Structures are given as structure tokens and as C-alpha cells.
N, C-alpha and C positions, 0 to 999 in steps of 0.2 A: 436500745438505740440501734439504728441501721449501721452496716459497715461504713466506716468513715475513712476517706482518703483525700489527700490534697487540701485545697482551700487555705494554704498557709498565709498568703497575702491578705485574704479577707479576714481571717482570724486575727492577724496582726493589727488590722485597722480597728476591729472591735475591741481588742485587748487594750489598745491605746486609749480608747474612750473609757474603758473600765478603770483605768489608772487615775482618771480625773476625780477630784473630790466632789464636784458638783454633779447634779443629775443631768443626764444626756439622753438624746433621742437619736437612734439610727434607723435607717430604712434598708431592708433587704428586698430587692426586686428580682424578678426572674420568672420564666415560664413555669407552668405547673410540672411537678415531678422532678424539679431540678435540685431540690435539697435545701430549700430556704429554712424550713422548720428544723431540719436536722442540724444545719449550720448554727441556728440560734441555740439549740440544745448544747452543741459543742462549746459555743461561746460562754454559756452559763455554767459550765462545769466548775465546781468549787465554790459556787455562790448559791444562795437561796434563789429559787426560780419559780415564778408564777407563769403559767402557760394557759392562754385563752385562745380559742378558735371560734370563729363565727359559724353559724349554721348556713347551709346552702339556702339562699332566699326562696321563699315559697310564693311570693307575689300575692299574699293575702293581706287583708286590712290590718291584722294584728301581728304582722311580721316583726315589727320593732319590739313588741312585747315578748314574742318568742325568743328573740335574740337576747334580751335582757334577762329573761328567766334562765336561758341556757348559760349565760355568763355567770349568774349567781350559783347555778348548780356546779359549774366548774370550780368556782371559788370555794364553795362548801367542801368539795372533794379534796381540795388542796389545804384547807385550814382545819377541817373537822368541825366547823361551826355551821349553824343553820341561819338562813336569812329570809326575811319576808320578801315576797314578790315585789319588784319595783315597777314604777309607772313612768319614770323619766331617767334618761341615761345619766344625767349629771348626778342625780341622787344615788344611782347604782354605783357609779364610779367613786363617789365619796364613801360609800360603804366599804369598798375595796381599799381606799386610801387608809382607813383606820386599821387595816391588817398589815400595813407596811411599816416596819420599824424605822425609827429615825436615823440611827447610827449605822446599822449594818448595810453593806452594799447589796442591793437586790437587782436581779435581772427579771424583766417582765416582757413577755412576748404577746402581742396582739396579732394573732395569725388570721389570715383571710379578713383583714380589717374592712374591706368593702362590704363583706357580708354582715359584719357587725353593724355597719351603718345603714343597712337596708331598712327601709320603712320610716326612717327619721331624717328628714332633710336638714335638720339642725345638729346632727350628730357631731360633725367636725368642730363646730363652734363650742359645743359642750365639752368635747374632749380637750380642746385648747384651754378653755377656762379651768377645767379640772387640773391640767398640767401646771398652769401658771399659779393657781391658788393653793393647790393641795400637795403638789409633788415637788416642783422646782425649788421652792424654798422649804427647807426643813427635812427633806428626804435625800437619800443617796441611791439613785435609781438609774439603771440603764434600761430605757424603754425601747423595744424593738418592734417596728411595724413591718409586717410581711403581707404578701398577698399575690395571688395569681393574676388578678385584674390590674396589671401594671398601669394601664391608662387611667384608672380611677385614682391610684396612688399618685401618679404624676400630677394630675389635676387638683386633687383635694388635699394632698399632704405636701409633696415636694415643691410644687409651684403655687401653693395657696398662700394668700395673705395671712390666713390664720396661723400658719406655722412658719412664717417668714422669720429667719434668724434663729429658729429653734431646732433645726435639723443639723446635727453635728457631722454626720457621714451618711452617704448613700452607697450601698454595695449592690452593683448590678451583677448578679450571679450568672456566670456563663457555664456552659457545659464543661464537664471534666476534660482535661487534655487527653490525648491518645495515651500518653504514658500513665496517667492516673487511672484512666478507664481500664487499662490492662491490669494495673495493680489491683483494682477492685475485683476483676474477674478471677485473678489468681488467688485472691483471698477466699473466693468461693470454690477454689480448687478446680476451676475450668482449665482444661489442658488441650493443647492442640498446636498446629503449625501457625506461623504468622498469618497465613491465608485465612485460617479459621477465625482468629481474633479479629481481623479486619472485616470479615463478612458481618460479624455481629455489630461492630462499631459503625459500619457503613449504613446499616439499617437504623440503629438505635441512637447513634451519636454518643455524646458523653453524658447522657441523662442517667443519673445514678439509679433511680427507681427502676428504669427499664433494665439496666444491667443486672440489678439484683434479682430479676425474675429468671435469669438464665439457669437452666438445669445443667449442672456440671457433668451429669452422667450421659448427656446427649451431645451430638455433634452440633456445629453451628447451623447447618442446614435444617436439622431436625428441630432445633430451638426456634428458629425463625418460622418454620412451618407451623409448629404448635402454637406459638404466641401470636402470629400475625394472620394465619390463613384458616385455622380451625375456628369454627363458629363460637366456641367458648373461650378462645384465646384472649388473654388479657389485653393484647394490643390490636385485636381484630376491630374493635370499635372505640378504642381509646381516644382517637382524634375527635370524634363527635362529642365525646364526653368533655374533654378539656376545652374544646372550642366553644361549646355551649356555656361552660362556666365563665369563659373570658368575655364572650361577645353576646351571650343571651339571645334575645329575640331579634337583635340587629345583625345577626351573623350571615345572612344570605349574601350580601354584597361582598363581605370579607371572604366568604367561601369561594365565590366566583373569582375574586382577584388571586387567591392562592392557587386555584385550579389553573388559571392562565399561566402563572409563574412556574407551575410544576413542569411546564413544557420548555422552560429556559428563561434566561434573563431578558428583561424588556424594560423600555423606558415608560414614563408615565403616559405619554400619548398613545403608545401601543396598547397599554393596559386599558386605558379609557375606551379605546375603540373596541377591544375584545369583549369588554363587559357591557358595552353600549351605555356608558355613563355620560350624563349631560355635561357640557362644558361648564366647569365651575372650579373654584379653588378647593372644594370639599374633598375631592378624590385624594389630594395630597395629604389632607388631614387623616383620611382613612388609612392611607399607606403608612403614615407616621405611627398610627395606632398598631399596625401589624409589626412595625419595627420595634416599638417599645415593648410589645408583648412577646418578642423573641422568635417570631416566625420568619421575618424577612430582614435582609441586610441591604443597605443602600451602598452602591459602589460608584464613587465618583470616577468619571472618565476625564482624561486630561490631554493637554497639548504637549507633545514631547519636547518641542523647542523651548517654549516659555515655562513649561510646567504648570501653567494656569489651568484651572478647572474648566471643563466644557459646560455649556448650559444644561445639557441633558445628562442625568445620571441613569444608571442601570439598577434595577431592583432584582434581587435573587431570593428565591425561596431557600433559606439557608438552614432550616431545621431538617436534618436527615430523615427522621421518622415521619414528619408531616409530608415531605415529598414522596416517601415510599408509600405512605397510606393513600394519598391522592392519585398517585401514578399506577400503583399495582394492587394494593389491598382492596380498596373500594371497587375498582372495576372488576376484580376477580369474583366478587360476591361470595358465594359459598364454595369456592374452588377446593378447599380442604387440603391443598398441596402447593408446593412452590410452583410459580409460573414458569413456562418454557423460557429458556435463555437466561436463567437466573444469574449465571456468572457475568454476562455482559451488563445486566441490570446493576449488579453490585459495582461494576467498574464505573458507571455513571454516578452512582451514589457516592463513590469515594471522593469525587471532586469536592462535594460539599464538606465532607469530613476534613479533608486536607486544608481547604481554605479556612475552615473554622480553627485550624491549628497552625496558622501562619507563623506563630512565634517559633515553632519547631523548624519550619522551613528556613526562616531567617538564621536561626542558630546553626543549622546544617550548612548553609551557604557562607556563614561567617562574614556577613556584611552588615555594617551599621550606619552607613552614610546614605540611607534610603530617602528619596524625595517623595516618590509615589509608589503605591503598590495596590493591585486589584486584579480580579479577572478582567480581561480586556476584550472588547468587541469592536472591530473595525467594520463599519457598515459599507456595503458595496455601493458604488456610485458610478457615474459615466466614465470617470477617470481612474477608478481603482477597483480591485476585487475585494470582496469581504473576507475576513478571517476572524476566528475566535481563539483567544489564548487562554489556557486554563488559569494561569496566574502570571502576571507581568510585574516586574520590579524595576523601577528607574532609580539610578544612583547619581550622586553628585559627580561621579567620574565619567558621565555620559555613556554608561552601560545600561542596556535593557536586558535583564535576565528573563528569558522566556522559559517558563517552567512547564514541562509537559508531565502529566500524571498518567501512568499506565498500571492497570491492575489486571494481570492475566496469569492464569495458571500455566498456560502453554508458553513455550519458548518465545522470547522476543528477539526478532532478528533485524536485519538491515532495513526492513520496511519502516521501522520507526524513524530512521534517519531521513528517508524520503518524505515521510509525513511531516516532520518538523521543518525540513528544508522548504516544503511548500508553504508553510505558514510564514517562514522568514521572508520568502520571496514576495508574499502578498503584503506583508506589513510595511506600511509607508513610514519611513523615519527620516529625520533631517540629516544633512551632511555632518560628519564629525561624530556621529553616534554609532555604537556597535551593538548588535544583538548577540547575546551570549546564551546559547541553548543549554538547558539543564534537564536531565531526565530523573524523575522520581518513579520508582517501579517496585512492584512486588512480583516475585517469580524470577526465573532465570533469564539472563540477558546473554545473547550470543557473544562469544569472544571477539568476533569480527566488529561488533559495535564498539567494544573497548579499544580494539586496535585501530579503528578509524580515527580515534581522538576527535570525533566530531563534537561530542558533548563536553562542555567545560567541567561538569561533574555528572557522574551517574550514581545516584543515591538510592540505596536499598531502603525501602520503607520499614524494614525490620529494625532499623536503627531507632525508630521512634517508639518502639515497644519497650525499651529498657531505659533506665535513667543513666 
């Protein structure tokens, strides 16, 4: 098994289901490489475990037959028995049911379930019938569904009438926190300054499989160069691989949408215009698919006075690796080395990483009366100037915590005060509200910044690297 860190709350949810006497189904959702299968294996520790994974679809006429044969080969490997080739999924699943003891608690993983279903439009119905007739009554099973194609699982399992009332829990697996990511890197014996750790996390996010590829004998820069910019680097073309898995032949419009968002947050109308998409409700559905698949985050914008949501939301390319790939790896082609201005590139990448870890931000600020929080964009108009806030938090006490993120190796001086003052001057707020500036930084900050007492808090991001 891979190095395992974190996931305590997710394991707690699953263990709660395991304690039940009746058979249960849970779903583990999340982007590819995020550790769904590894989590399922961790959940199954101490129990008899059956593990099945679908074959990547081949778009051939006999794809369903290939999936069934592969399933039976996996079953044979786990039981030591041999089975005749199947011609119908229900019959194949019933063969499996005979291998499941009635009294013992069993954990079963159907990994890449959308692949298992490929080629058979009635797969979900047969699976539901098998569960109802062969498993739910008379067996003691925790059945786990996993898959990288989260949109398929949403439609065919979580929101389907076939499995209505049968799903006991849905675990939407998120990237590891900064703290757990660092713990994983340290288990691998990677050593370096906080700056080194953050460089890696700014590119790879908290995706466990990516972090496991780090060579502890190399610097952060060398690791990123080897993995991302060398032609044979594991992350050099990783995006195209996972993207094709998730969106298959329909990926062109999704690719365009992500490319637009790699330039910054935008609302739906701006995205539609940029990709030249016809006026229809379909674009919002496509955007929702990108959100469900773990590539994009939707950020509601709101009215400070009433705290009500505005009509238009902003969408952000929130996966650090995907943004880094579209913005720097793909345009570089076969550069074979880090691009020029790499440090400033990492600074921009850090915004995504920190927003992804907003719980750490909240804990550091020690505020719990939050009404709204999000990256915030004030559009310019005839009566006001525009401004963009890295992260804005509104509390019940009429405070707006304006969070500024700075990732610089060089000294940070009084220019940061002028920069944030400019944003505060531009931000239009109602009477009776106060803007409270907060600085999150890596690297040294001038003593004059501290002495100015301009910032409510000046927080060293090194704090996030330790528990």
C-alpha cells in the first residue's frame, strides 16, 4: 500500500458504516490520483476484502464482454477458483455472490465503476437487482463504489432512481491539506526549507500520487523540472491522460473552458464569450461537470450590506497542477528546464493552494462567526474602480478580513502596505463596516511592516507546515 496520511474524518464515516449489521453502500468520489482506491484499502484493513477495477474502455463492440472477463479473472485471483466466461453482468455478479460468506463482514470495492459499465447500457439496473436480491438480504457487506468519472457516478449512482435510498454515505475526497501533504513528503524523507516544500505543493497541490513521485535526493526545483518539463517526466503529459479518462471524446469544449480559466476567475458570460459557445443553458451543465470532476470551484459573490448572493458567480480553475500544466507545461513544449521567472510563477500558484486550504486560514485567524468567504472580484464601472482580493471573509461583526497572500524569497518591505492600501481604497463597502487587512507570507518581512501595525495579523505560512 502507498504511504498513507490524513483522511481521519473520511475513515470515520466509513467505519461508522462498517459497524452496522446490515449491508451498506458508500461512494468515494474525487479526481484521478487523489487516493480513492488507497482510502478504500485503508477502510478494509482487518476485513476480508474483494477488490475489482474496470478496464479502460476500448470503444469496441465487445467491450462489455472484456469487462466481464476481466472481472472474473480478478475474482479468480482473489479466490483461487476458476470461472467460465460470462455473457451477462447479472449472471457474472451472481457468480461472485456465491463467494461471499453470509456471516462475515466483507468489504468490496468496485473501482472505476463507469469503466465496468462501458458497453452495457443496462449495467446499473443489473447491479441494483443483484444488490437487492443477492446481497442486501443475507449478506454483511460494505460495498464501495469509486471512479474518476465523477459525472457518471453522480448521474448513474448517486442521483439515479435505481439506487435511490440505497447509498448510505458519499465521500467527496479532497486534496490533502498542506499539513498532511508535508507529512507525506517528510515520510519520504524530503528535506528542505519551507520555501522548498511550498514550491512542490504550489505545483502539485495535495494530490498524494503526485507527492509520492518526489525524489527526496533532489531539490524542489529539480523535482519539478524532471517531473513536469522533461519529455519523459510523469507529469509532463499527465493532464491529457487524466482529462481523456474523465471526458473522453467530448473533451474539446472542456479543455477550452479550463484554458480560459487558467488566465483567472471569470463569470459564465465571460467564459461563454471566450469559447464562442452558443447562448443556452448547456454551458452551465458543462461547468458543473468540471466542478464535480474536481477541476473548478464556484465562488459566490455577495452584497456586503445584505449578505445576499449576487446573480453572477465566479469560476476558478482550482486544481494547482491543472493550472500549472495549461499555463506553463503545455506552452513550454519540450523546454526540458524550468521556465524563466519561476519564482513569480509559484507565487501565483500559491493562491490556489491557500484557498484550497481555507480551513487553515480560518484556524489561524481564530474566527468562527463567518457569513461569507471567497476570493473576491470587484468589477470596474463608471462609478468605481476594480479590485481583486485574494481572499475575503465577512463576519457577523461587520468586519471584512482582507487576506493578502505573498510568496517571495526576497525581503518584503513597506511596498506591501501600499499595495493593500490601494485595494482597501478601491473596495466599496457600506457604512458601519470595517476592512481588516491580514498578511499571509513566506519569507522575511521587514520590521517596519510589523512596527507600522497596519496589518491585523501578519502570519508566517510556515505555521501551516506543522500540526
